[in-house]
C-alpha positions as CSV (number, residue, x, y, z in Angstrom):
1,M,-101.9,-119.3,28.7
2,P,-103.1,-122.3,26.7
3,G,-106.7,-123.0,26.0
4,S,-109.0,-124.4,28.7
5,G,-110.1,-127.6,26.9
6,R,-109.7,-130.7,29.1
7,P,-108.1,-133.8,27.7
8,R,-110.1,-137.0,27.5
9,E,-108.0,-138.5,30.4
10,A,-109.7,-136.0,32.7
11,A,-113.1,-137.5,32.4
12,G,-114.3,-138.5,35.8
13,S,-111.1,-137.5,37.5
14,P,-111.5,-136.1,41.0
15,L,-108.8,-133.6,40.2
16,A,-110.6,-132.1,37.2
17,G,-111.2,-128.4,37.4
18,R,-109.0,-127.9,40.4
19,V,-105.9,-125.8,40.7
20,A,-102.4,-127.3,41.2
21,V,-99.1,-125.6,42.0
22,V,-95.8,-127.3,41.3
23,T,-92.5,-125.8,42.3
24,G,-89.3,-126.8,40.5
25,A,-91.4,-127.3,37.4
26,A,-89.1,-126.2,34.7
27,R,-87.7,-129.7,34.1
28,G,-87.4,-133.2,35.5
29,V,-90.0,-134.6,37.8
30,G,-91.7,-131.2,38.3
31,A,-92.3,-130.7,34.5
32,A,-93.5,-134.3,34.1
33,L,-95.8,-134.0,37.1
34,A,-97.3,-130.8,35.8
35,R,-98.2,-132.6,32.6
36,R,-99.8,-135.5,34.4
37,L,-101.9,-133.2,36.5
38,S,-102.9,-131.2,33.4
39,D,-103.9,-134.5,31.7
40,A,-106.1,-135.2,34.8
41,G,-107.9,-131.9,34.1
42,M,-106.2,-129.6,36.6
43,L,-105.3,-126.0,36.0
44,V,-101.6,-126.0,36.7
45,A,-99.3,-123.2,37.9
46,L,-95.6,-123.9,37.3
47,I,-93.1,-122.2,39.6
48,G,-89.4,-122.3,38.9
49,R,-86.2,-120.4,38.3
50,E,-85.5,-120.9,34.5
51,E,-88.2,-118.6,33.0
52,A,-87.8,-119.6,29.4
53,T,-87.7,-123.4,30.1
54,L,-90.5,-123.0,32.7
55,C,-92.8,-121.2,30.2
56,Q,-92.1,-123.7,27.5
57,A,-93.2,-126.5,29.9
58,A,-96.4,-124.5,30.7
59,E,-97.2,-123.9,27.0
60,S,-96.9,-127.6,26.2
61,L,-99.7,-128.6,28.7
62,P,-103.1,-129.5,27.3
63,G,-105.1,-127.5,29.8
64,R,-105.0,-124.0,31.3
65,S,-101.7,-123.1,32.9
66,L,-99.5,-120.3,34.2
67,C,-95.8,-120.0,34.6
68,V,-94.4,-117.8,37.4
69,E,-90.6,-117.4,37.6
70,T,-90.0,-117.4,41.4
71,D,-87.2,-118.2,43.8
72,V,-88.7,-120.4,46.6
73,T,-86.2,-119.0,49.1
74,D,-87.8,-115.5,48.6
75,R,-90.9,-115.3,50.8
76,D,-92.2,-112.1,49.3
77,A,-91.9,-113.4,45.8
78,L,-93.8,-116.5,46.7
79,D,-96.6,-114.4,48.3
80,R,-96.8,-112.5,45.1
81,A,-96.9,-115.7,43.1
82,A,-99.7,-117.0,45.3
83,R,-101.8,-113.9,44.6
84,E,-101.1,-114.0,40.9
85,I,-102.1,-117.7,40.7
86,S,-105.3,-117.0,42.7
87,E,-106.3,-114.2,40.4
88,A,-105.5,-116.1,37.2
89,L,-106.5,-119.7,37.9
90,G,-108.2,-119.7,41.4
91,Q,-107.1,-121.0,44.8
92,A,-104.9,-124.0,44.9
93,S,-106.2,-127.4,45.9
94,V,-102.9,-129.2,45.4
95,V,-99.5,-127.8,46.2
96,V,-96.3,-129.8,45.4
97,A,-93.1,-128.7,47.1
98,N,-90.8,-130.2,44.5
99,A,-88.0,-127.6,44.0
100,G,-84.7,-129.0,44.9
101,I,-81.0,-128.9,44.1
102,A,-78.0,-131.0,45.1
103,T,-74.2,-130.8,45.5
104,G,-71.8,-133.7,45.6
105,G,-68.4,-133.9,47.2
106,P,-66.7,-133.8,50.7
107,F,-68.3,-131.4,53.2
108,V,-64.9,-129.9,54.0
109,H,-64.3,-128.9,50.3
110,T,-67.9,-127.7,49.6
111,P,-68.1,-123.9,49.6
112,A,-70.2,-122.8,52.6
113,D,-72.6,-120.7,50.4
114,L,-73.2,-123.6,48.1
115,W,-73.9,-126.0,51.1
116,Q,-76.3,-123.4,52.6
117,R,-78.0,-122.8,49.3
118,V,-79.0,-126.5,49.1
119,I,-80.5,-126.3,52.6
120,D,-82.3,-123.0,51.7
121,V,-83.9,-124.3,48.5
122,N,-84.8,-127.9,49.6
123,L,-85.8,-127.3,53.2
124,T,-86.6,-123.6,53.8
125,G,-88.0,-123.3,50.3
126,S,-90.5,-126.1,51.1
127,A,-91.6,-124.3,54.3
128,N,-91.9,-121.0,52.4
129,T,-94.1,-122.7,49.8
130,A,-96.3,-124.1,52.5
131,R,-96.6,-120.8,54.2
132,A,-97.5,-119.0,51.0
133,F,-100.2,-121.4,49.9
134,L,-101.7,-122.7,53.2
135,P,-104.4,-120.0,53.1
136,H,-105.5,-121.5,49.7
137,L,-105.3,-125.1,51.0
138,M,-107.3,-124.3,54.1
139,D,-110.1,-122.7,52.0
140,T,-110.1,-125.6,49.5
141,R,-109.4,-128.3,52.1
142,G,-106.6,-129.2,49.8
143,Y,-103.5,-131.3,49.8
144,F,-99.8,-130.4,50.2
145,L,-97.2,-132.9,48.9
146,Q,-93.6,-132.7,50.1
147,I,-91.1,-134.3,47.7
148,A,-88.5,-136.1,49.8
149,S,-86.1,-138.8,48.9
150,T,-84.5,-142.1,50.1
151,A,-81.7,-139.7,51.1
152,A,-83.8,-139.2,54.2
153,F,-83.5,-143.0,55.0
154,G,-79.8,-143.2,55.3
155,S,-77.4,-140.3,54.8
156,S,-74.8,-140.8,52.2
157,P,-71.2,-139.3,52.5
158,M,-70.4,-136.8,49.8
159,M,-74.1,-135.7,49.8
160,S,-74.3,-134.1,53.3
161,A,-76.3,-131.0,52.3
162,Y,-78.8,-132.9,50.2
163,C,-79.4,-135.6,52.8
164,A,-79.7,-133.1,55.6
165,S,-82.2,-131.1,53.6
166,K,-84.4,-134.0,52.6
167,A,-84.4,-135.5,56.1
168,G,-85.4,-132.0,57.3
169,A,-88.1,-131.7,54.7
170,E,-89.6,-135.0,55.7
171,S,-89.6,-134.0,59.4
172,F,-91.2,-130.6,58.5
173,A,-94.0,-132.3,56.6
174,L,-94.7,-134.7,59.4
175,A,-94.9,-131.8,61.9
176,L,-97.1,-129.8,59.5
177,R,-99.5,-132.7,59.0
178,G,-100.3,-132.8,62.7
179,E,-101.1,-129.1,62.6
180,V,-103.2,-128.8,59.5
181,E,-105.1,-132.1,59.3
182,P,-107.7,-130.9,61.8
183,D,-108.5,-128.1,59.3
184,G,-109.1,-130.6,56.5
185,V,-105.7,-130.1,54.8
186,G,-103.9,-133.3,53.8
187,V,-100.1,-133.6,53.8
188,G,-98.3,-136.3,51.9
189,I,-94.6,-137.2,51.7
190,A,-93.2,-138.7,48.5
191,Y,-90.0,-140.8,48.7
192,L,-88.1,-140.8,45.4
193,H,-85.3,-143.2,44.7
194,W,-83.1,-143.2,41.6
195,T,-84.9,-141.0,39.1
196,G,-83.8,-140.1,35.6
197,T,-83.3,-136.4,35.9
198,D,-80.1,-134.4,35.1
199,M,-79.4,-134.3,38.8
200,I,-78.1,-137.9,38.6
201,T,-76.3,-137.6,35.3
202,G,-72.7,-138.6,35.9
203,I,-73.5,-139.8,39.5
204,D,-71.3,-142.9,38.9
205,D,-68.4,-140.6,38.4
206,H,-68.5,-140.0,42.2
207,P,-66.5,-143.0,43.6
208,V,-68.4,-143.2,46.9
209,L,-71.8,-142.9,45.4
210,K,-70.9,-145.4,42.7
211,A,-69.8,-147.8,45.4
212,L,-73.1,-147.4,47.2
213,R,-75.1,-148.0,44.1
214,R,-72.9,-151.0,43.2
215,N,-73.7,-152.6,46.6
216,Q,-77.5,-152.2,46.2
217,P,-79.6,-155.1,44.9
218,R,-80.0,-155.1,41.2
219,F,-83.7,-154.0,41.4
220,A,-82.7,-151.1,43.7
221,R,-80.2,-149.8,41.2
222,K,-82.8,-149.3,38.5
223,V,-83.3,-145.7,37.4
224,H,-86.9,-144.8,36.9
225,G,-88.0,-142.3,34.2
226,T,-89.7,-139.0,35.2
227,E,-92.9,-140.1,33.4
228,E,-93.1,-143.3,35.5
229,V,-92.4,-141.4,38.7
230,S,-94.9,-138.6,37.9
231,A,-97.6,-141.4,37.3
232,W,-97.0,-142.7,40.9
233,L,-97.1,-139.2,42.3
234,T,-100.4,-138.4,40.5
235,S,-102.0,-141.6,41.8
236,G,-101.0,-140.6,45.3
237,I,-102.2,-137.1,44.9
238,T,-105.6,-138.4,43.7
239,R,-105.9,-140.5,46.8
240,R,-104.5,-137.8,49.1
241,A,-102.0,-140.4,50.2
242,R,-100.0,-139.8,53.4
243,H,-97.0,-141.5,51.9
244,I,-96.1,-142.0,48.2
245,Y,-93.2,-144.4,47.2
246,A,-91.5,-144.1,43.9
247,P,-91.0,-147.0,43.2
248,P,-93.7,-148.7,45.2
249,W,-91.4,-151.3,46.7
250,L,-89.8,-148.6,48.9
251,R,-92.7,-148.9,51.4
252,W,-91.1,-152.2,52.6
253,C,-87.9,-150.3,53.5
254,Q,-89.6,-148.2,56.2
255,P,-89.2,-150.8,58.9
256,L,-85.5,-151.3,58.0
257,R,-84.6,-147.6,58.3
258,P,-82.8,-147.9,61.6
259,A,-80.2,-150.2,59.9
260,F,-79.5,-148.0,56.9
261,P,-77.1,-145.4,58.4
262,A,-74.7,-148.0,59.8
263,L,-74.8,-149.9,56.5
264,V,-74.2,-146.9,54.4
265,S,-71.4,-145.6,56.6
266,R,-69.6,-149.0,56.5
267,L,-69.7,-149.1,52.7
268,A,-68.6,-145.5,52.4
269,R,-65.7,-145.9,54.8
270,Q,-64.4,-148.8,52.7
271,E,-64.5,-146.7,49.5
272,L,-63.2,-143.5,51.0
273,R,-60.0,-145.4,52.1
274,R,-59.4,-146.4,48.5
275,Q,-59.6,-142.8,47.1
276,P,-56.9,-140.1,47.4
277,P,-58.2,-136.9,48.9
278,S,-57.4,-135.0,45.7
279,R,-59.8,-137.4,43.8
280,L,-62.6,-136.7,46.2
281,A,-62.1,-133.0,46.2
282,A,-62.3,-132.9,42.4
283,D,-65.8,-134.2,42.5
284,T,-67.3,-131.2,44.4
285,G,-70.0,-129.2,42.7
286,V,-73.6,-128.6,41.8
287,L,-75.4,-131.6,40.3
288,G,-77.6,-131.1,37.2
289,A,-78.5,-128.2,34.9
290,G,-81.4,-127.0,37.1
291,G,-79.1,-126.8,40.2
292,R,-76.4,-125.0,38.2
293,A,-79.0,-122.5,36.9
294,D,-80.3,-121.8,40.4
295,F,-76.9,-121.4,41.9
296,A,-75.7,-119.1,39.1
297,A,-78.8,-116.9,39.6
298,Y,-78.2,-116.9,43.3
299,Q,-74.6,-115.8,42.9
300,A,-75.5,-113.1,40.4
301,A,-78.0,-111.7,42.8
302,T,-75.7,-111.7,45.8
303,R,-72.3,-110.9,44.2
304,P,-71.2,-107.4,45.1
305,M,-71.4,-104.9,42.2
306,P,-68.0,-103.7,40.9
307,P,-67.2,-100.1,42.0
308,E,-67.2,-98.9,38.4
309,Q,-70.8,-100.1,38.0
310,R,-72.2,-98.6,41.2
311,P,-74.5,-95.6,40.9
């Protein structure tokens, strides 16, 4: 656990001295956000699947931190993590449900266990995170941030599990907000657009997704770095914002949401007609190193043991 000295940026920050929990913090947006919150003077607990990468991220923070290797789909493990964090750092005032994975490709060719895993991590994992840490947040009158996506605005073909999970996570957070706000707990939803994580590396190799990006306005195709996105998120957390848009212009898309599904479907149909089924099927798989690490760990834990290895 690094030293407890606070960086200069923390002076006067309303977050200074409080405890934050970030899931999916081994890399990408989660790791960048953990650093921003640490710079703001928070004591940060990082939760994720890749223990070595996770602990490297924690050790690089300027303030006190803790890394806890945990699968967000495991309720008992999250309960243990919540107790460990409380004992080591204190009760959480900010909890960010960021853990997420994605798979690309046609639904019919996506293995059922992979499709289900995306739902389990992105949606059920967010609910499990809220359940484990709500006692903390009720005591601290804290803030829960659900990381959603513009995938909740208009579902994209070839990304059915991811879009379904992010729409569900948004709906879950909206319902939770109505339940816990009377107890002084704030609930925010962050909508992320194209963000420079390994999840979108090679995204333009998927013909339908490439076509959807090509038909977006130039400003909407811009990929924003994780440092920029984490700055927007930290600003929203500081304000206990009900909605955080990354990038900020996304707020103007909210009134247009009813039109997005029809528009996306029309563009996708045009591209799907141009592609042979074999080409589309070849693009099925987990996106990004973090997602591949999670699914590999999940498969290792659930794969039957060979008879010769059984006790």
